[in-house]
C-alpha positions in Angstrom: 12.5 16.1 6.3 12.1 13.4 8.9 10.3 10.2 8.0 7.7 10.8 10.6 6.7 14.2 9.2 6.2 12.8 5.7 3.1 10.7 5.3 4.2 8.5 2.4 6.5 6.2 4.3 3.9 5.7 6.9 1.3 4.9 4.2 3.7 2.4 2.6 4.3 0.8 5.9 0.6 0.5 6.7 -0.1 -0.9 3.2 2.7 -3.5 3.6 1.3 -4.6 7.0 -2.2 -4.9 5.6 -0.9 -6.8 2.5 1.1 -9.2 4.6 -1.8 -9.8 6.9 -4.1 -10.6 4.0 -1.5 -12.8 2.3 -1.0 -14.8 5.5 -4.7 -15.1 6.2 -6.0 -16.0 2.8 -3.3 -17.8 0.9 -1.9 -21.2 1.8 0.9 -21.7 -0.7 4.0 -19.4 -0.5 4.0 -18.5 -4.2 0.3 -17.4 -4.1 1.0 -15.5 -0.9 3.8 -13.6 -2.4 1.8 -12.7 -5.5 -1.1 -11.6 -3.4 1.2 -9.5 -1.2 2.8 -7.7 -4.2 -0.5 -7.1 -6.0 -2.2 -5.8 -2.8 0.8 -3.6 -1.9 1.0 -2.1 -5.4 -2.7 -1.6 -5.5 -3.0 0.1 -2.2 0.0 2.4 -2.7 -0.9 3.1 -6.3 -4.5 4.0 -5.5 -3.3 6.3 -2.7 -0.8 8.1 -5.0 -3.4 8.4 -7.7 -6.0 9.8 -5.4 -3.5 12.2 -3.9 -2.8 13.6 -7.3 -6.5 13.8 -8.1 -7.3 15.6 -4.9 -4.4 18.0 -5.5 -5.7 18.8 -8.9 -9.3 19.3 -7.6 -8.3 21.6 -4.7 -6.1 24.0 -6.8 
């Protein structure tokens, strides 16, 4: 399976770009920016995975 045909790597890339943008925009100190980046990245990817499982259960 190629990386382009699978949606998860693209979702993770988009989440990483969004988290990096937010961290650079809203946090001044490097430590706070890293924490914000990791929390945002894990939140975005985690919610997407959880919603994917939920939608899969509902549509079966």
